Backbone as CSV, one residue per row, in Angstrom:
resi,resn,N_x,N_y,N_z,CA_x,CA_y,CA_z,C_x,C_y,C_z
1,MET,0.844,-1.187,0.000,0.000,0.000,0.000,0.880,1.239,0.000
2,ALA,0.380,2.315,-0.554,1.154,3.539,-0.653,1.389,4.162,0.726
3,ASP,2.538,4.826,0.859,2.894,5.475,2.122,2.324,6.878,2.229
4,ARG,2.080,7.517,1.079,1.557,8.879,1.124,0.567,9.092,-0.014
5,TYR,-0.278,10.099,0.156,-1.307,10.416,-0.824,-0.961,11.749,-1.495
6,LEU,-1.195,11.810,-2.793,-1.022,13.055,-3.519,-2.296,13.300,-4.314
7,SER,-3.019,14.358,-3.954,-4.281,14.667,-4.616,-4.022,15.557,-5.825
8,LEU,-4.614,15.174,-6.961,-4.472,15.927,-8.197,-5.739,16.739,-8.456
9,THR,-5.588,17.789,-9.257,-6.749,18.612,-9.596,-7.277,18.315,-11.000
10,ALA,-6.482,17.589,-11.806,-6.886,17.242,-13.174,-6.073,16.039,-13.611
11,PRO,-6.558,15.282,-14.596,-5.764,14.157,-15.109,-4.479,14.673,-15.751
12,PRO,-3.352,13.995,-15.555,-2.111,14.418,-16.208,-2.227,14.277,-17.726
13,ALA,-1.538,15.157,-18.443,-1.498,15.057,-19.907,-0.616,13.882,-20.297
14,LEU,-1.126,13.019,-21.162,-0.424,11.772,-21.466,0.803,11.953,-22.353
15,ALA,0.726,12.803,-23.365,1.837,12.918,-24.323,3.159,13.274,-23.643
16,PRO,3.201,14.273,-22.753,4.468,14.572,-22.079,4.956,13.425,-21.189
17,LEU,4.024,12.694,-20.580,4.420,11.576,-19.732,5.058,10.465,-20.553
18,LEU,4.451,10.148,-21.698,5.004,9.104,-22.554,6.383,9.504,-23.078
19,ALA,6.537,10.790,-23.440,7.834,11.262,-23.913,8.874,11.210,-22.798
20,ARG,8.486,11.642,-21.604,9.412,11.621,-20.469,9.825,10.198,-20.128
21,GLY,8.848,9.295,-20.131,9.157,7.895,-19.834,10.085,7.284,-20.858
22,ALA,9.883,7.641,-22.136,10.747,7.116,-23.199,12.179,7.624,-23.033
23,LEU,12.336,8.896,-22.723,13.670,9.476,-22.571,14.414,8.893,-21.376
24,ARG,13.691,8.555,-20.332,14.338,8.026,-19.131,14.596,6.526,-19.200
25,SER,13.948,5.842,-20.141,14.022,4.383,-20.187,15.451,3.835,-20.256
26,PRO,16.348,4.397,-21.088,17.690,3.812,-21.180,18.489,3.872,-19.875
27,PHE,18.071,4.722,-18.946,18.833,4.909,-17.710,18.267,4.100,-16.539
28,LYS,17.209,3.340,-16.775,16.592,2.551,-15.707,17.366,1.266,-15.484
29,ARG,17.387,0.791,-14.253,18.064,-0.444,-13.880,17.075,-1.351,-13.145
30,PRO,16.248,-2.084,-13.903,15.196,-2.884,-13.268,15.749,-4.035,-12.444
31,ALA,15.125,-4.270,-11.297,15.460,-5.390,-10.422,14.306,-5.571,-9.457
32,PRO,13.995,-6.808,-9.061,12.844,-7.029,-8.177,12.997,-6.412,-6.791
33,ASP,14.245,-6.132,-6.368,14.445,-5.527,-5.054,14.697,-4.027,-5.132
34,ALA,14.452,-3.422,-6.286,14.672,-1.986,-6.450,13.620,-1.191,-5.690
35,ALA,13.987,0.015,-5.321,13.015,0.920,-4.705,12.003,1.351,-5.762
36,PHE,10.775,1.609,-5.342,9.735,2.057,-6.266,8.876,3.106,-5.575
37,PRO,8.153,3.930,-6.328,7.365,5.011,-5.717,6.278,4.476,-4.792
38,ARG,6.143,5.115,-3.634,5.165,4.695,-2.621,4.006,5.677,-2.523
39,THR,3.794,6.423,-3.584,2.751,7.455,-3.577,1.464,6.918,-4.180
40,ARG,0.368,7.233,-3.534,-0.958,6.951,-4.106,-1.487,8.239,-4.712
41,LEU,-1.649,8.258,-6.034,-2.224,9.414,-6.706,-3.741,9.339,-6.615
42,VAL,-4.355,10.445,-6.257,-5.809,10.495,-6.080,-6.371,11.640,-6.910
43,LEU,-7.405,11.337,-7.672,-8.085,12.351,-8.477,-9.567,12.327,-8.119
44,PRO,-10.034,13.313,-7.348,-11.461,13.349,-6.990,-12.302,14.019,-8.070
45,GLY,-13.609,13.882,-7.939,-14.529,14.582,-8.826,-14.448,14.157,-10.278
46,VAL,-14.194,12.877,-10.531,-14.057,12.399,-11.907,-15.433,12.167,-12.522
47,ARG,-15.646,12.773,-13.682,-16.861,12.526,-14.463,-16.465,12.095,-15.867
48,VAL,-17.211,11.172,-16.414,-16.871,10.592,-17.711,-17.314,11.512,-18.832
49,ASP,-16.403,11.726,-19.796,-16.738,12.436,-21.018,-17.510,11.452,-21.907
50,LEU,-18.798,11.701,-22.084,-19.649,10.741,-22.776,-19.309,10.615,-24.259
51,THR,-18.736,11.660,-24.864,-18.313,11.565,-26.257,-17.129,10.612,-26.385
52,LYS,-16.153,10.731,-25.479,-15.005,9.819,-25.489,-15.445,8.399,-25.156
53,LEU,-16.402,8.284,-24.240,-16.908,6.958,-23.889,-17.546,6.289,-25.105
54,ALA,-18.327,7.042,-25.864,-18.987,6.474,-27.047,-17.955,6.018,-28.074
55,ALA,-16.876,6.787,-28.251,-15.816,6.385,-29.192,-15.147,5.098,-28.719
56,TYR,-14.926,4.986,-27.426,-14.346,3.764,-26.853,-15.278,2.578,-27.082
57,GLU,-16.557,2.773,-26.810,-17.528,1.688,-26.975,-17.576,1.207,-28.427
58,ARG,-17.518,2.144,-29.352,-17.594,1.760,-30.761,-16.377,0.941,-31.183
59,VAL,-15.183,1.373,-30.818,-13.985,0.670,-31.276,-13.830,-0.687,-30.591
60,CYS,-14.412,-0.837,-29.387,-14.280,-2.101,-28.656,-15.452,-3.050,-28.877
61,GLY,-16.524,-2.569,-29.511,-17.654,-3.444,-29.786,-18.744,-3.433,-28.742
62,PHE,-18.666,-2.530,-27.757,-19.742,-2.410,-26.774,-20.901,-1.614,-27.372
63,PRO,-22.121,-1.873,-26.925,-23.234,-1.016,-27.361,-23.046,0.400,-26.828
64,THR,-23.418,1.395,-27.614,-23.264,2.782,-27.179,-24.535,3.267,-26.495
65,GLY,-24.352,4.282,-25.632,-25.502,4.909,-24.989,-26.070,4.142,-23.812
66,GLU,-25.378,3.097,-23.342,-25.872,2.343,-22.182,-25.729,3.196,-20.911
67,PRO,-26.573,2.967,-19.893,-26.480,3.788,-18.672,-25.258,3.484,-17.814
68,ASP,-24.633,2.317,-18.025,-23.499,1.907,-17.196,-22.213,1.831,-18.013
69,LEU,-21.090,1.990,-17.331,-19.782,1.925,-17.982,-19.421,0.492,-18.327
70,PRO,-18.753,0.253,-19.450,-18.167,-1.070,-19.705,-17.196,-1.420,-18.572
71,VAL,-17.074,-2.684,-18.274,-16.284,-3.109,-17.120,-14.819,-2.711,-17.241
72,THR,-14.314,-2.529,-18.456,-12.910,-2.165,-18.662,-12.664,-0.659,-18.683
73,TYR,-13.705,0.155,-18.732,-13.485,1.584,-18.964,-12.757,2.305,-17.822
74,PRO,-12.970,1.956,-16.564,-12.189,2.640,-15.516,-10.678,2.523,-15.698
75,HIS,-10.219,1.470,-16.386,-8.786,1.364,-16.673,-8.331,2.556,-17.526
76,VAL,-9.170,2.972,-18.478,-8.856,4.123,-19.321,-8.795,5.395,-18.481
77,LEU,-9.723,5.529,-17.540,-9.731,6.712,-16.676,-8.466,6.787,-15.826
78,GLY,-8.003,5.639,-15.360,-6.836,5.619,-14.488,-5.507,5.613,-15.207
79,PHE,-5.519,5.395,-16.525,-4.279,5.242,-17.271,-3.338,6.447,-17.155
80,PRO,-3.834,7.700,-17.255,-2.915,8.835,-17.107,-2.218,8.868,-15.749
81,LEU,-2.915,8.477,-14.688,-2.301,8.462,-13.354,-1.232,7.371,-13.279
82,ALA,-1.539,6.206,-13.872,-0.550,5.131,-13.885,0.692,5.554,-14.664
83,MET,0.495,6.262,-15.787,1.638,6.718,-16.576,2.455,7.757,-15.827
84,ARG,1.817,8.575,-15.019,2.584,9.545,-14.225,3.526,8.817,-13.273
85,LEU,3.033,7.746,-12.646,3.887,6.987,-11.737,4.980,6.234,-12.490
86,MET,4.618,5.588,-13.609,5.577,4.720,-14.299,6.571,5.489,-15.168
87,SER,6.294,6.759,-15.436,7.249,7.571,-16.188,8.174,8.363,-15.277
88,GLY,7.933,8.265,-13.972,8.712,9.043,-13.017,10.138,8.552,-12.861
89,ARG,10.979,9.433,-12.356,12.384,9.109,-12.143,12.552,7.982,-11.129
90,ASP,11.613,7.885,-10.159,11.758,6.909,-9.081,11.127,5.550,-9.404
91,PHE,10.541,5.389,-10.610,10.023,4.082,-11.018,11.159,3.331,-11.702
92,PRO,11.534,2.146,-11.232,12.782,1.528,-11.708,12.696,0.789,-13.033
93,LEU,11.493,0.566,-13.567,11.378,-0.182,-14.821,11.269,0.777,-15.994
94,PRO,11.919,0.465,-17.110,11.844,1.349,-18.281,10.459,1.305,-18.917
95,LEU,9.912,2.466,-19.216,8.587,2.510,-19.818,8.612,1.906,-21.225
96,LEU,9.667,2.188,-21.986,9.801,1.594,-23.313,10.039,0.088,-23.181
97,GLY,9.233,-0.694,-23.870,9.383,-2.143,-23.805,8.625,-2.807,-22.679
98,LEU,7.978,-2.027,-21.827,7.201,-2.612,-20.738,5.988,-3.340,-21.307
99,VAL,5.759,-4.575,-20.872,4.718,-5.429,-21.437,3.618,-5.654,-20.406
100,HIS,2.385,-5.342,-20.792,1.224,-5.611,-19.929,0.931,-7.112,-19.997
101,THR,1.144,-7.830,-18.896,1.069,-9.287,-18.923,-0.239,-9.847,-18.360
102,SER,-0.890,-9.135,-17.448,-2.141,-9.667,-16.894,-2.933,-8.544,-16.244
103,ILE,-4.199,-8.814,-16.017,-5.055,-7.885,-15.274,-6.135,-8.676,-14.554
104,GLU,-6.463,-8.236,-13.360,-7.617,-8.762,-12.622,-8.488,-7.579,-12.233
105,ILE,-9.751,-7.633,-12.627,-10.703,-6.556,-12.370,-11.785,-7.071,-11.432
106,THR,-12.078,-6.294,-10.393,-13.177,-6.618,-9.490,-14.157,-5.444,-9.497
107,ARG,-15.377,-5.721,-9.927,-16.418,-4.689,-9.933,-17.503,-5.085,-8.946
108,GLY,-17.783,-4.186,-7.995,-18.768,-4.498,-6.977,-20.199,-4.331,-7.441
109,ALA,-20.415,-3.425,-8.390,-21.762,-3.168,-8.909,-21.623,-2.430,-10.221
110,ALA,-22.729,-2.316,-10.945,-22.719,-1.544,-12.181,-22.338,-0.101,-11.873
111,LEU,-21.591,0.528,-12.798,-21.088,1.883,-12.594,-21.818,2.834,-13.537
112,ALA,-22.542,3.789,-12.971,-23.317,4.721,-13.789,-22.390,5.574,-14.642
113,ALA,-22.699,5.681,-15.925,-21.863,6.472,-16.832,-21.889,7.949,-16.477
114,ASP,-22.968,8.406,-15.846,-23.068,9.823,-15.483,-22.737,10.069,-14.014
115,GLY,-22.113,9.099,-13.358,-21.774,9.243,-11.952,-20.513,10.069,-11.735
116,GLU,-20.244,10.361,-10.465,-19.019,11.066,-10.073,-18.194,10.129,-9.209
117,TYR,-16.896,10.068,-9.486,-16.036,9.080,-8.845,-14.735,9.710,-8.364
118,GLU,-14.044,8.950,-7.534,-12.678,9.296,-7.137,-11.758,8.185,-7.612
119,LEU,-10.705,8.567,-8.302,-9.718,7.620,-8.808,-8.515,7.564,-7.880
120,GLY,-7.982,6.374,-7.684,-6.733,6.207,-6.967,-5.852,5.216,-7.703
121,VAL,-4.565,5.513,-7.836,-3.621,4.630,-8.521,-2.332,4.578,-7.718
122,TRP,-1.792,3.363,-7.539,-0.521,3.218,-6.846,0.197,1.955,-7.313
123,ILE,1.501,1.906,-7.018,2.324,0.734,-7.316,2.285,-0.173,-6.095
124,ALA,1.801,-1.403,-6.283,1.674,-2.316,-5.152,2.977,-3.044,-4.835
125,GLY,3.873,-3.170,-5.820,5.136,-3.850,-5.551,5.798,-4.367,-6.804
126,LEU,7.007,-4.895,-6.625,7.777,-5.525,-7.691,7.989,-6.991,-7.345
127,ALA,8.152,-7.816,-8.355,8.381,-9.248,-8.133,9.303,-9.791,-9.212
128,ALA,10.099,-10.793,-8.834,10.961,-11.457,-9.803,10.109,-12.290,-10.755
129,HIS,10.505,-12.288,-12.003,9.854,-13.069,-13.051,10.948,-13.791,-13.814
130,ARG,10.616,-14.925,-14.398,11.627,-15.700,-15.107,12.317,-14.889,-16.189
131,ARG,11.592,-13.924,-16.760,12.155,-13.129,-17.853,12.574,-11.729,-17.419
132,GLY,12.462,-11.395,-16.132,12.852,-10.059,-15.702,12.208,-9.662,-14.395
133,THR,11.617,-8.465,-14.372,10.960,-7.937,-13.175,9.563,-7.461,-13.534
134,GLU,8.615,-7.790,-12.683,7.215,-7.447,-12.917,6.747,-6.468,-11.841
135,ALA,6.038,-5.431,-12.275,5.436,-4.466,-11.354,3.930,-4.671,-11.335
136,THR,3.325,-4.513,-10.159,1.870,-4.572,-10.025,1.351,-3.165,-9.779
137,VAL,0.425,-2.722,-10.641,-0.169,-1.392,-10.552,-1.650,-1.554,-10.221
138,VAL,-2.093,-0.877,-9.178,-3.480,-0.963,-8.728,-4.212,0.323,-9.103
139,THR,-5.386,0.165,-9.688,-6.273,1.289,-9.975,-7.586,1.046,-9.238
140,GLU,-8.049,2.067,-8.546,-9.276,1.931,-7.745,-10.228,3.071,-8.067
141,LEU,-11.496,2.720,-8.184,-12.554,3.701,-8.386,-13.454,3.669,-7.150
142,ARG,-13.705,4.848,-6.594,-14.545,4.942,-5.399,-15.742,5.842,-5.684
143,SER,-16.845,5.507,-5.038,-18.063,6.302,-5.138,-18.641,6.478,-3.747
144,ARG,-18.825,7.722,-3.348,-19.370,8.041,-2.026,-18.579,7.370,-0.912
145,GLY,-17.274,7.351,-1.079,-16.389,6.842,-0.048,-16.131,5.354,-0.083
146,SER,-16.802,4.618,-0.957,-16.632,3.161,-1.014,-16.003,2.740,-2.323
147,ALA,-15.136,1.727,-2.269,-14.529,1.188,-3.473,-15.577,0.411,-4.258
148,VAL,-15.724,0.724,-5.550,-16.731,0.060,-6.389,-16.086,-0.693,-7.552
149,TRP,-14.802,-0.442,-7.801,-14.091,-1.090,-8.916,-12.611,-1.049,-8.607
150,GLU,-11.929,-2.151,-8.902,-10.479,-2.188,-8.705,-9.850,-3.081,-9.758
151,SER,-8.676,-2.693,-10.215,-7.903,-3.568,-11.102,-6.488,-3.692,-10.562
152,ARG,-5.893,-4.852,-10.830,-4.487,-5.098,-10.518,-3.832,-5.574,-11.804
153,SER,-2.973,-4.731,-12.370,-2.285,-5.035,-13.622,-0.831,-5.357,-13.340
154,THR,-0.293,-6.334,-14.065,1.133,-6.614,-13.983,1.802,-6.194,-15.287
155,TYR,2.978,-5.586,-15.138,3.763,-5.104,-16.267,5.174,-5.669,-16.141
156,LEU,5.661,-6.265,-17.220,6.947,-6.944,-17.209,8.008,-6.139,-17.946
157,ALA,9.142,-5.939,-17.263,10.344,-5.406,-17.904,11.292,-6.579,-18.111
158,ARG,11.603,-6.889,-19.366,12.479,-8.025,-19.646,13.941,-7.628,-19.434
159,HIS,14.681,-8.489,-18.735,16.119,-8.288,-18.571,16.716,-9.606,-18.091
160,ARG,18.009,-9.678,-18.089,18.671,-10.890,-17.633,18.398,-11.101,-16.150
161,THR,18.211,-12.364,-15.791,17.947,-12.700,-14.392,19.030,-13.640,-13.880
162,GLY,19.219,-13.636,-12.583,20.257,-14.457,-11.976,19.682,-15.721,-11.375
163,PRO,20.517,-16.505,-10.687,20.052,-17.717,-10.018,19.058,-17.375,-8.908
164,GLY,18.157,-18.294,-8.662,17.157,-18.068,-7.626,15.880,-17.439,-8.131
165,THR,15.834,-17.082,-9.422,14.605,-16.532,-9.995,13.544,-17.622,-10.059
166,PRO,12.327,-17.339,-9.597,11.296,-18.384,-9.594,10.953,-18.840,-10.998
167,PRO,10.683,-20.130,-11.189,10.303,-20.617,-12.520,8.954,-20.055,-12.923
168,GLU,8.758,-19.933,-14.219,7.484,-19.437,-14.719,6.423,-20.510,-14.524
169,PRO,5.215,-20.129,-14.058,4.167,-21.128,-13.871,3.758,-21.733,-15.196
170,PRO,3.188,-22.941,-15.180,2.777,-23.572,-16.433,1.699,-22.776,-17.132
171,GLU,1.691,-22.852,-18.444,0.680,-22.151,-19.216,-0.696,-22.713,-18.887
172,PRO,-1.700,-21.831,-18.668,-3.045,-22.312,-18.363,-3.587,-23.270,-19.416
173,ARG,-3.237,-23.062,-20.724,-3.758,-23.924,-21.772,-3.305,-25.365,-21.559
174,GLU,-2.099,-25.566,-21.031,-1.603,-26.915,-20.826,-2.467,-27.654,-19.803
175,ALA,-2.924,-26.901,-18.802,-3.769,-27.522,-17.781,-5.202,-27.668,-18.272
176,ALA,-5.642,-26.713,-19.128,-7.043,-26.703,-19.531,-7.338,-27.651,-20.683
177,GLY,-6.335,-27.947,-21.497,-6.566,-28.868,-22.596,-6.792,-28.150,-23.906
178,ALA,-7.797,-28.580,-24.663,-8.005,-28.115,-26.036,-8.503,-26.677,-26.076
179,ALA,-8.457,-26.126,-27.286,-8.953,-24.776,-27.509,-10.436,-24.687,-27.161
180,LEU,-10.862,-23.514,-26.716,-12.274,-23.298,-26.416,-13.083,-23.260,-27.717
181,PRO,-14.357,-23.631,-27.647,-15.182,-23.614,-28.861,-15.219,-22.235,-29.508
182,ALA,-15.070,-22.205,-30.831,-15.091,-20.939,-31.557,-16.503,-20.363,-31.547
183,VAL,-16.601,-19.078,-31.234,-17.878,-18.380,-31.215,-17.982,-17.391,-32.368
184,ALA,-16.854,-16.724,-32.668,-16.868,-15.714,-33.732,-15.469,-15.570,-34.305
185,GLU,-15.409,-15.104,-35.541,-14.134,-14.785,-36.191,-14.176,-13.320,-36.583
186,TRP,-13.118,-12.579,-36.205,-13.084,-11.141,-36.449,-11.915,-10.782,-37.352
187,SER,-12.186,-10.019,-38.387,-11.139,-9.457,-39.240,-10.814,-8.058,-38.712
188,LEU,-9.572,-7.869,-38.312,-9.167,-6.623,-37.667,-8.455,-5.724,-38.671
189,ALA,-8.920,-4.496,-38.781,-8.327,-3.540,-39.709,-6.987,-3.032,-39.173
190,GLY,-6.186,-2.493,-40.059,-4.876,-2.004,-39.667,-4.915,-0.768,-38.799
191,ASP,-6.060,-0.076,-38.748,-6.141,1.155,-37.958,-6.742,0.961,-36.577
192,VAL,-6.938,-0.279,-36.143,-7.538,-0.528,-34.825,-6.709,0.134,-33.720
193,GLY,-5.386,0.035,-33.816,-4.530,0.635,-32.791,-4.665,2.144,-32.744
194,ARG,-4.765,2.769,-33.912,-4.915,4.226,-33.946,-6.278,4.647,-33.398
195,ARG,-7.317,3.889,-33.743,-8.662,4.235,-33.258,-8.770,4.030,-31.748
196,TYR,-8.211,2.927,-31.255,-8.255,2.710,-29.814,-7.366,3.733,-29.096
197,GLY,-6.220,4.063,-29.687,-5.352,5.063,-29.085,-6.044,6.412,-28.969
198,ALA,-6.816,6.796,-29.993,-7.543,8.060,-29.947,-8.622,8.032,-28.862
199,ALA,-9.272,6.885,-28.688,-10.351,6.784,-27.701,-9.828,6.655,-26.279
200,SER,-8.666,6.015,-26.105,-8.155,5.725,-24.761,-7.039,6.653,-24.317
201,GLY,-6.385,7.303,-25.272,-5.225,8.132,-24.941,-3.907,7.388,-24.966
202,ASP,-3.945,6.075,-25.130,-2.720,5.265,-25.138,-2.173,5.223,-26.556
203,ARG,-1.261,6.152,-26.855,-0.706,6.246,-28.207,0.730,5.736,-28.250
204,ASN,0.942,4.589,-27.658,2.239,3.928,-27.746,2.536,3.657,-29.223
205,PRO,3.732,4.003,-29.723,4.008,3.861,-31.158,3.926,2.439,-31.690
206,ILE,4.040,1.421,-30.834,3.950,0.046,-31.330,2.547,-0.287,-31.828
207,HIS,1.565,0.536,-31.454,0.175,0.270,-31.835,-0.298,1.091,-33.029
208,LEU,0.501,2.055,-33.468,-0.023,3.073,-34.366,0.264,2.851,-35.837
209,HIS,1.458,2.340,-36.166,1.853,2.266,-37.570,2.932,1.204,-37.737
210,PRO,2.952,0.509,-38.884,3.993,-0.509,-39.085,5.413,0.035,-38.930
211,LEU,5.662,1.243,-39.408,7.017,1.799,-39.338,7.465,2.010,-37.895
212,THR,6.590,2.570,-37.052,6.974,2.789,-35.654,7.012,1.474,-34.884
213,ALA,6.177,0.521,-35.272,6.207,-0.787,-34.602,7.515,-1.523,-34.899
214,ARG,8.022,-1.363,-36.127,9.272,-2.048,-36.497,10.449,-1.549,-35.676
215,LEU,10.405,-0.316,-35.213,11.479,0.213,-34.374,11.622,-0.576,-33.080
216,PHE,10.534,-1.265,-32.690,10.548,-2.032,-31.442,10.489,-3.536,-31.700
217,GLY,10.786,-3.942,-32.933,10.933,-5.355,-33.235,9.691,-6.072,-33.700
218,PHE,8.601,-5.339,-33.965,7.370,-5.975,-34.460,7.267,-5.795,-35.971
219,PRO,6.835,-6.832,-36.707,6.732,-6.704,-38.168,5.630,-5.750,-38.605
220,ARG,4.580,-5.635,-37.781,3.475,-4.712,-38.057,3.015,-4.127,-36.731
221,ALA,2.128,-3.144,-36.810,1.538,-2.606,-35.588,0.795,-3.716,-34.852
222,ILE,0.732,-3.610,-33.525,0.021,-4.613,-32.730,-1.136,-3.963,-31.987
223,ALA,-2.171,-4.735,-31.740,-3.331,-4.237,-31.007,-2.986,-4.054,-29.534
224,HIS,-3.612,-3.070,-28.907,-3.465,-2.890,-27.469,-4.008,-4.123,-26.739
225,GLY,-3.310,-4.563,-25.707,-3.817,-5.679,-24.914,-5.186,-5.387,-24.329
226,MET,-5.378,-4.151,-23.829,-6.672,-3.813,-23.221,-7.778,-3.708,-24.272
227,TRP,-7.418,-3.443,-25.532,-8.451,-3.507,-26.576,-8.868,-4.955,-26.792
228,THR,-7.902,-5.884,-26.857,-8.263,-7.280,-27.088,-9.148,-7.796,-25.961
229,LEU,-8.848,-7.403,-24.722,-9.688,-7.835,-23.596,-11.076,-7.215,-23.696
230,ALA,-11.126,-5.903,-23.962,-12.422,-5.241,-24.055,-13.267,-5.845,-25.168
231,ARG,-12.638,-6.161,-26.303,-13.387,-6.754,-27.421,-13.959,-8.111,-27.020
232,CYS,-13.177,-8.895,-26.295,-13.675,-10.190,-25.820,-14.837,-10.013,-24.849
233,LEU,-14.722,-9.044,-23.935,-15.768,-8.858,-22.929,-17.024,-8.247,-23.533
234,ALA,-16.866,-7.473,-24.613,-18.050,-6.973,-25.304,-18.847,-8.130,-25.885
235,ALA,-18.145,-9.163,-26.345,-18.824,-10.348,-26.884,-19.313,-11.266,-25.777
236,HIS,-18.530,-11.372,-24.709,-18.836,-12.316,-23.631,-19.939,-11.810,-22.713
237,GLY,-19.845,-10.499,-22.352,-20.753,-9.924,-21.369,-20.175,-10.034,-19.973
238,ALA,-20.325,-8.967,-19.195,-19.863,-8.958,-17.801,-20.704,-7.944,-17.050
239,ASP,-21.938,-8.340,-16.719,-22.893,-7.428,-16.108,-22.859,-7.547,-14.586
240,GLY,-23.190,-6.428,-13.920,-23.302,-6.435,-12.467,-21.988,-6.746,-11.785
241,PRO,-22.049,-7.218,-10.532,-20.815,-7.576,-9.815,-20.068,-8.677,-10.561
242,ALA,-18.777,-8.499,-10.728,-18.014,-9.471,-11.512,-16.534,-9.388,-11.160
243,VAL,-15.866,-10.523,-11.354,-14.404,-10.580,-11.291,-13.924,-11.080,-12.645
244,VAL,-13.071,-10.291,-13.282,-12.513,-10.634,-14.590,-11.018,-10.851,-14.428
245,ARG,-10.540,-11.982,-14.899,-9.100,-12.243,-14.901,-8.677,-12.512,-16.338
246,ALA,-7.569,-11.913,-16.739,-7.087,-12.115,-18.107,-5.571,-12.116,-18.115
247,ARG,-5.038,-12.893,-19.038,-3.597,-12.992,-19.242,-3.312,-12.709,-20.701
248,PHE,-2.395,-11.781,-20.934,-2.009,-11.420,-22.298,-0.791,-12.253,-22.669
249,ARG,-0.970,-13.155,-23.638,0.071,-14.141,-23.921,0.867,-13.864,-25.178
250,ALA,0.283,-13.233,-26.174,1.000,-12.962,-27.423,0.341,-11.780,-28.116
251,PRO,1.128,-10.935,-28.808,0.545,-9.767,-29.463,-0.309,-10.147,-30.672
252,VAL,-1.290,-9.297,-30.957,-2.142,-9.442,-32.144,-1.638,-8.476,-33.204
253,LEU,-1.156,-9.008,-34.316,-0.648,-8.164,-35.395,-1.807,-7.596,-36.212
254,LEU,-1.644,-6.326,-36.634,-2.675,-5.631,-37.404,-2.168,-5.305,-38.808
255,PRO,-3.000,-5.504,-39.820,-4.316,-6.162,-39.784,-4.149,-7.659,-39.572
256,GLY,-5.257,-8.309,-39.242,-5.200,-9.745,-39.009,-6.578,-10.304,-38.742
257,THR,-6.643,-11.618,-38.600,-7.898,-12.308,-38.307,-7.733,-13.134,-37.056
258,VAL,-8.682,-13.014,-36.138,-8.620,-13.727,-34.866,-9.944,-14.453,-34.623
259,VAL,-9.874,-15.440,-33.746,-11.054,-16.218,-33.368,-11.326,-16.004,-31.894
260,TYR,-12.569,-15.655,-31.581,-13.006,-15.534,-30.190,-13.642,-16.852,-29.781
261,GLY,-13.161,-17.424,-28.682,-13.686,-18.684,-28.181,-14.199,-18.559,-26.758
262,ALA,-15.218,-19.332,-26.424,-15.785,-19.352,-25.071,-16.484,-20.685,-24.873
263,ASP,-16.566,-21.124,-23.604,-17.166,-22.440,-23.356,-18.436,-22.394,-22.524
264,GLY,-18.943,-21.189,-22.224,-20.188,-21.076,-21.475,-20.017,-21.132,-19.976
265,SER,-18.802,-21.436,-19.492,-18.578,-21.515,-18.050,-17.992,-20.229,-17.488
266,GLY,-17.720,-19.266,-18.360,-17.054,-18.039,-17.956,-15.690,-17.871,-18.587
267,ARG,-15.128,-18.961,-19.111,-13.807,-18.887,-19.730,-13.913,-18.372,-21.167
268,PHE,-12.902,-17.591,-21.587,-12.867,-17.071,-22.948,-11.417,-16.980,-23.402
269,GLU,-11.249,-16.842,-24.716,-9.909,-16.651,-25.260,-10.004,-15.988,-26.622
270,LEU,-8.903,-15.370,-27.027,-8.756,-14.836,-28.369,-7.515,-15.490,-28.963
271,ARG,-7.679,-16.130,-30.123,-6.554,-16.850,-30.724,-6.470,-16.554,-32.218
272,GLY,-5.339,-16.854,-32.795,-5.152,-16.625,-34.212,-6.012,-17.548,-35.050
273,ALA,-6.471,-17.041,-36.183,-7.296,-17.865,-37.066,-6.468,-18.951,-37.731
274,GLU,-5.182,-18.676,-37.930,-4.282,-19.661,-38.512,-3.275,-20.108,-37.462
275,GLY,-3.271,-21.371,-37.141,-2.338,-21.889,-36.152,-2.873,-21.901,-34.739
276,GLY,-3.870,-21.060,-34.459,-4.523,-21.099,-33.163,-3.703,-20.568,-32.005
277,ARG,-2.680,-19.741,-32.281,-1.878,-19.189,-31.193,-2.748,-18.316,-30.299
278,VAL,-2.710,-18.565,-28.977,-3.563,-17.833,-28.047,-2.947,-16.464,-27.747
279,HIS,-3.753,-15.429,-27.923,-3.316,-14.068,-27.631,-3.754,-13.619,-26.242
280,VAL,-4.989,-13.905,-25.892,-5.552,-13.526,-24.597,-6.392,-14.681,-24.097
281,GLU,-6.317,-14.940,-22.796,-7.222,-15.918,-22.201,-7.629,-15.428,-20.824
282,GLY,-8.849,-15.780,-20.426,-9.319,-15.311,-19.128,-10.637,-15.935,-18.753
283,ASP,-11.213,-15.373,-17.704,-12.528,-15.857,-17.262,-13.261,-14.728,-16.561
284,VAL,-14.579,-14.866,-16.516,-15.465,-13.927,-15.847,-16.270,-14.697,-14.813
285,ARG,-16.245,-14.201,-13.594,-17.006,-14.839,-12.508,-17.875,-13.813,-11.813
286,GLY,-18.992,-14.261,-11.256,-19.800,-13.380,-10.430,-19.078,-13.034,-9.153
287,ASN,-19.202,-11.805,-8.712,-18.471,-11.359,-7.521,-19.247,-11.721,-6.260
């Protein structure tokens, strides 16, 4: 938990934060025992811009004009606060190359789109990973003094690891068996990353254009992990109190074709149409 609170008067501007984080990335020295910021950023009086919400709903496949927020939307609200923490000098992992590896969302009740909320974001800790160091970032939404939504995201900085690093847990697919039954096949346009970036504010260059994606080792632009999750949940449904867990396993290249699978028990996945490589897998449970 954070040691101190810092109240903000407005959401931080994302473009300067992303630029600052990129410039500082080469000087970071990630390690699981490194010091990390202990500040909880708090933004009171948050109201949703309904025009931006509608753009988000359209690009992710949610119906527009609903009275409640999509279960993933508070992540978008908290993203600028998370970037302020992760682009800071005292955050030990480089922002460039940081990989969103998992998220767990807990929603206590439906969230009114026209409601007023308080946002809180903090770094919960660092942990050793087989491929480097992972940070856990917590985002919390409160209404009338009570927590109504929370997410815990893990972000991986890849680097060489020494002896004693814990082994990576087995892939869930190995334990679960065969692919989930196919429900739908989606053809994804090359501009999905740009459209989601405009709606969410996350304009990481790996998502925007093949040329900028190639600078980071990708053959084409890749879809945002949170877009792939939101698209799955728009198809799956997650109404009322719910716990959503998802693991981002492989990037989705744009343009491309993917298959959405689900088995009716709450489990879902997004996999490639050719070869069946799993990109995202997760489950939805009642809270």
